KOLSELUM-406998 format. One record per atom (N, C-alpha, C): residue number from 1; residue in three letters; atom name; x, y, z. Coordinates in nm, 3 decimals, padded with zeros to 5 digits. Layout:
BEGIN
+-----+-----+------+---------+---------+---------+
|   n | res | atom |       X |       Y |       Z |
+-----+-----+------+---------+---------+---------+
| NUM | ALA |   CA |       X |       Y |       Z |
...
+-----+-----+------+---------+---------+---------+
# end
This chain:
BEGIN
+-----+-----+------+---------+---------+---------+
|   n | res | atom |       X |       Y |       Z |
+-----+-----+------+---------+---------+---------+
|   1 | MET |    N |  00.047 | -00.119 |  00.018 |
|   1 | MET |   CA | -00.010 |  00.006 | -00.021 |
|   1 | MET |    C |  00.076 |  00.138 | -00.010 |
|   2 | VAL |    N |  00.049 |  00.181 | -00.095 |
|   2 | VAL |   CA |  00.102 |  00.364 | -00.097 |
|   2 | VAL |    C |  00.050 |  00.454 |  00.006 |
|   3 | ALA |    N |  00.077 |  00.570 |  00.062 |
|   3 | ALA |   CA |  00.028 |  00.595 |  00.144 |
|   3 | ALA |    C |  00.081 |  00.779 |  00.147 |
|   4 | GLY |    N |  00.010 |  00.862 |  00.132 |
|   4 | GLY |   CA |  00.093 |  01.042 |  00.131 |
|   4 | GLY |    C |  00.051 |  01.123 |  00.134 |
|   5 | SER |    N |  00.035 |  01.224 |  00.135 |
|   5 | SER |   CA |  00.032 |  01.328 |  00.105 |
|   5 | SER |    C |  00.001 |  01.401 | -00.086 |
|   6 | VAL |    N | -00.104 |  01.453 | -00.105 |
|   6 | VAL |   CA | -00.055 |  01.460 | -00.232 |
|   6 | VAL |    C | -00.046 |  01.638 | -00.268 |
|   7 | ALA |    N |  00.037 |  01.712 | -00.281 |
|   7 | ALA |   CA |  00.012 |  01.873 | -00.243 |
|   7 | ALA |    C |  00.021 |  01.920 | -00.435 |
|   8 | VAL |    N | -00.084 |  02.046 | -00.453 |
|   8 | VAL |   CA | -00.118 |  02.099 | -00.534 |
|   8 | VAL |    C | -00.020 |  02.221 | -00.591 |
|   9 | ASN |    N |  00.084 |  02.229 | -00.691 |
|   9 | ASN |   CA |  00.150 |  02.320 | -00.699 |
|   9 | ASN |    C |  00.069 |  02.459 | -00.765 |
|  10 | LYS |    N |  00.093 |  02.593 | -00.779 |
|  10 | LYS |   CA |  00.021 |  02.704 | -00.819 |
|  10 | LYS |    C | -00.008 |  02.711 | -00.949 |
|  11 | GLY |    N |  00.051 |  02.611 | -01.034 |
|  11 | GLY |   CA |  00.029 |  02.577 | -01.184 |
|  11 | GLY |    C | -00.104 |  02.510 | -01.188 |
|  12 | ASP |    N | -00.095 |  02.388 | -01.063 |
|  12 | ASP |   CA | -00.235 |  02.310 | -01.058 |
|  12 | ASP |    C | -00.382 |  02.382 | -00.958 |
|  13 | GLN |    N | -00.352 |  02.481 | -00.910 |
|  13 | GLN |   CA | -00.424 |  02.545 | -00.832 |
|  13 | GLN |    C | -00.488 |  02.646 | -00.938 |
|  14 | ASN |    N | -00.433 |  02.678 | -01.035 |
|  14 | ASN |   CA | -00.484 |  02.811 | -01.121 |
|  14 | ASN |    C | -00.601 |  02.723 | -01.199 |
|  15 | LEU |    N | -00.537 |  02.588 | -01.258 |
|  15 | LEU |   CA | -00.620 |  02.540 | -01.317 |
|  15 | LEU |    C | -00.722 |  02.488 | -01.254 |
|  16 | GLY |    N | -00.770 |  02.544 | -01.081 |
|  16 | GLY |   CA | -00.888 |  02.470 | -01.023 |
|  16 | GLY |    C | -00.821 |  02.331 | -00.961 |
|  17 | PHE |    N | -00.766 |  02.273 | -00.934 |
|  17 | PHE |   CA | -00.720 |  02.126 | -00.896 |
|  17 | PHE |    C | -00.755 |  02.160 | -00.763 |
|  18 | ILE |    N | -00.775 |  02.080 | -00.671 |
|  18 | ILE |   CA | -00.816 |  02.051 | -00.538 |
|  18 | ILE |    C | -00.756 |  01.943 | -00.464 |
|  19 | SER |    N | -00.652 |  01.975 | -00.380 |
|  19 | SER |   CA | -00.565 |  01.858 | -00.311 |
|  19 | SER |    C | -00.680 |  01.831 | -00.197 |
|  20 | ALA |    N | -00.598 |  01.646 | -00.205 |
|  20 | ALA |   CA | -00.744 |  01.539 | -00.131 |
|  20 | ALA |    C | -00.691 |  01.562 |  00.034 |
|  21 | GLN |    N | -00.511 |  01.625 | -00.002 |
|  21 | GLN |   CA | -00.450 |  01.553 |  00.141 |
|  21 | GLN |    C | -00.456 |  01.461 |  00.152 |
|  22 | ASN |    N | -00.461 |  01.390 |  00.252 |
|  22 | ASN |   CA | -00.449 |  01.271 |  00.352 |
|  22 | ASN |    C | -00.542 |  01.147 |  00.300 |
|  23 | LEU |    N | -00.651 |  01.254 |  00.251 |
|  23 | LEU |   CA | -00.776 |  01.137 |  00.232 |
|  23 | LEU |    C | -00.720 |  01.051 |  00.152 |
|  24 | ASN |    N | -00.836 |  00.927 |  00.152 |
|  24 | ASN |   CA | -00.832 |  00.820 |  00.080 |
|  24 | ASN |    C | -00.893 |  00.875 | -00.021 |
|  25 | PRO |    N | -00.929 |  00.778 | -00.125 |
|  25 | PRO |   CA | -01.016 |  00.827 | -00.255 |
|  25 | PRO |    C | -01.165 |  00.849 | -00.260 |
|  26 | GLN |    N | -01.178 |  00.717 | -00.134 |
|  26 | GLN |   CA | -01.356 |  00.741 | -00.079 |
|  26 | GLN |    C | -01.399 |  00.834 | -00.012 |
|  27 | LYS |    N | -01.334 |  00.851 |  00.102 |
|  27 | LYS |   CA | -01.325 |  00.965 |  00.134 |
|  27 | LYS |    C | -01.319 |  01.106 |  00.069 |
|  28 | ALA |    N | -01.216 |  01.102 |  00.020 |
|  28 | ALA |   CA | -01.194 |  01.250 | -00.097 |
|  28 | ALA |    C | -01.380 |  01.280 | -00.190 |
|  29 | ARG |    N | -01.353 |  01.150 | -00.207 |
|  29 | ARG |   CA | -01.534 |  01.147 | -00.292 |
|  29 | ARG |    C | -01.652 |  01.233 | -00.238 |
|  30 | VAL |    N | -01.611 |  01.168 | -00.083 |
|  30 | VAL |   CA | -01.780 |  01.205 | -00.030 |
|  30 | VAL |    C | -01.743 |  01.379 |  00.035 |
|  31 | LEU |    N | -01.634 |  01.401 |  00.082 |
|  31 | LEU |   CA | -01.586 |  01.529 |  00.111 |
|  31 | LEU |    C | -01.592 |  01.619 | -00.024 |
|  32 | LEU |    N | -01.602 |  01.604 | -00.131 |
|  32 | LEU |   CA | -01.613 |  01.654 | -00.279 |
|  32 | LEU |    C | -01.792 |  01.676 | -00.321 |
|  33 | MET |    N | -01.830 |  01.554 | -00.271 |
|  33 | MET |   CA | -02.002 |  01.597 | -00.292 |
|  33 | MET |    C | -02.052 |  01.673 | -00.199 |
|  34 | LEU |    N | -01.994 |  01.647 | -00.051 |
|  34 | LEU |   CA | -02.092 |  01.736 |  00.020 |
|  34 | LEU |    C | -02.007 |  01.857 | -00.012 |
|  35 | ALA |    N | -01.902 |  01.951 |  00.007 |
|  35 | ALA |   CA | -01.886 |  02.063 | -00.015 |
|  35 | ALA |    C | -01.921 |  02.109 | -00.180 |
|  36 | LEU |    N | -01.983 |  02.065 | -00.259 |
|  36 | LEU |   CA | -02.086 |  02.097 | -00.354 |
|  36 | LEU |    C | -02.167 |  02.151 | -00.342 |
|  37 | THR |    N | -02.241 |  02.070 | -00.231 |
|  37 | THR |   CA | -02.406 |  02.109 | -00.163 |
|  37 | THR |    C | -02.373 |  02.240 | -00.145 |
|  38 | LYS |    N | -02.258 |  02.288 | -00.069 |
|  38 | LYS |   CA | -02.246 |  02.450 | -00.011 |
|  38 | LYS |    C | -02.178 |  02.515 | -00.141 |
|  39 | THR |    N | -02.052 |  02.502 | -00.213 |
|  39 | THR |   CA | -02.033 |  02.612 | -00.253 |
|  39 | THR |    C | -01.980 |  02.565 | -00.384 |
|  40 | ARG |    N | -01.950 |  02.685 | -00.517 |
|  40 | ARG |   CA | -01.866 |  02.589 | -00.617 |
|  40 | ARG |    C | -01.706 |  02.654 | -00.613 |
|  41 | ASP |    N | -01.677 |  02.745 | -00.483 |
|  41 | ASP |   CA | -01.558 |  02.809 | -00.500 |
|  41 | ASP |    C | -01.485 |  02.726 | -00.438 |
|  42 | ASN |    N | -01.352 |  02.666 | -00.543 |
|  42 | ASN |   CA | -01.226 |  02.634 | -00.546 |
|  42 | ASN |    C | -01.127 |  02.671 | -00.415 |
|  43 | ALA |    N | -01.131 |  02.752 | -00.364 |
|  43 | ALA |   CA | -01.063 |  02.804 | -00.236 |
|  43 | ALA |    C | -01.161 |  02.750 | -00.134 |
|  44 | LYS |    N | -01.241 |  02.746 | -00.103 |
|  44 | LYS |   CA | -01.328 |  02.736 | -00.040 |
|  44 | LYS |    C | -01.351 |  02.568 | -00.016 |
|  45 | ILE |    N | -01.389 |  02.499 | -00.153 |
|  45 | ILE |   CA | -01.393 |  02.379 | -00.130 |
|  45 | ILE |    C | -01.272 |  02.325 | -00.041 |
|  46 | GLN |    N | -01.110 |  02.404 | -00.079 |
|  46 | GLN |   CA | -00.975 |  02.365 | -00.068 |
|  46 | GLN |    C | -00.937 |  02.386 |  00.083 |
|  47 | LYS |    N | -00.996 |  02.440 |  00.136 |
|  47 | LYS |   CA | -01.012 |  02.487 |  00.312 |
|  47 | LYS |    C | -01.065 |  02.319 |  00.393 |
|  48 | TYR |    N | -01.194 |  02.290 |  00.287 |
|  48 | TYR |   CA | -01.269 |  02.223 |  00.344 |
|  48 | TYR |    C | -01.184 |  02.084 |  00.394 |
|  49 | PHE |    N | -01.095 |  02.081 |  00.263 |
|  49 | PHE |   CA | -00.988 |  01.970 |  00.246 |
|  49 | PHE |    C | -00.878 |  01.959 |  00.366 |
|  50 | GLU |    N | -00.833 |  02.056 |  00.368 |
|  50 | GLU |   CA | -00.743 |  02.134 |  00.492 |
|  50 | GLU |    C | -00.772 |  02.056 |  00.636 |
|  51 | LYS |    N | -00.877 |  02.144 |  00.665 |
|  51 | LYS |   CA | -00.952 |  02.105 |  00.745 |
|  51 | LYS |    C | -01.007 |  01.979 |  00.800 |
|  52 | TYR |    N | -01.028 |  01.901 |  00.700 |
|  52 | TYR |   CA | -01.130 |  01.794 |  00.748 |
|  52 | TYR |    C | -01.043 |  01.666 |  00.638 |
+-----+-----+------+---------+---------+---------+
# end
């Protein structure tokens, strides 16, 4: 099993990518679905991923 954090560089941020931090794909998907019910702002969604 491979584990670790995935960082997003400035170029990726400019394209709207969001880093899932240390979440596994299943948890990241659920958090993204929940975040999208509240906002479409990438910066706010990224903050959700940093918090949870």
